[in-house]
N, C-alpha and C positions, 0 to 999 in steps of 0.2 A: 445516533440514537438506535444503538444495536437493540435488537428484540431479546427477551428474556432467555429464549433458547438457542440465541445465535452463539456462533464460535466465540465471539468476544468475550460474552458473557460466563462462557463455561471455562474460558482459557485465561482470561485476564481477570485480575482483581480490580476493584473500584480505583484503586490507586493508580493502577498500571493504565487503565482506561482513561483516567483524567490525564496522566503524564503523555501519553503517546498519541491520542486520538489527533491532535492538531500539529504535531511535529512534522518535520520535513521527512522524515524517513517513513511515514505512514501515509505521506500523500504521492498521489501519481497524477502526472498530467494527462488529462483526458479531454476529449472534443466535450462540449456541453451536453450533445445528444447522448453520448456513451455514458457521461457521469449520470444524467437523469435516468437512463436505462438500469444502471447498475445500483443506484441508490445506496440501501444499506444490507446489500448482500454479503453473504459469507465470503471469504477469500477464494475458496475452491470455485464457486459460482462466477466469481469476478474473473478468475484467471480462465475458466473456460469460454467465457465471453470475449475477452481479449484476444483469445485464439482464433475467434470467429471470423474477424477481419481481416482481409487480404492484406491491406496496408495498415501499419500503426504509424501515424503521423508523429507520435512522440517516442523518441528512441529509449527513453527510460523503461517504457512498458517492458521492453526486452529484457532489462536487468531485473525486473520484479518477477518473470517467468520462471527465472533460475532457483527460486525458492519453492520447496515442497510444502511448507507451511509459514504461517504469519504469526510470530510470537515474539516476545519481548527480547529474545536474543536476536532474531532476525532484524527486528528494530535497532536495536543497539547498533549491530553491524552496519547496517543500511546507512544510519544517522553519520556515523563515522566516515564511512566513504563519501557521502555526499558532502559533508563539511570540507574534507581533505580537497576533493575536487573543486569545490568553490574556491577555496584559500588558493590552490594551485592557480585557477583561471584567473584570480582578480589580484596577482601579485604584481 
């Protein structure tokens, strides 16, 4: 539920939001506490908070940190990489 002035609302149209919100490319494994703290914050705020912890329990957080922005192109690329990894893992 992004706020009206959020990055999501400014850079994603309604169709993009509908398509990408719950896809694996847009999801990051976090502890329950961190997930609650980050809630609906924008990518930059979330990224800043990820770096504050000295140990990231979930390795996928590091892959998210390589991105400067969070947009449809990034989500497409990330979705493709994750699917390939899953397919290779479960062969």
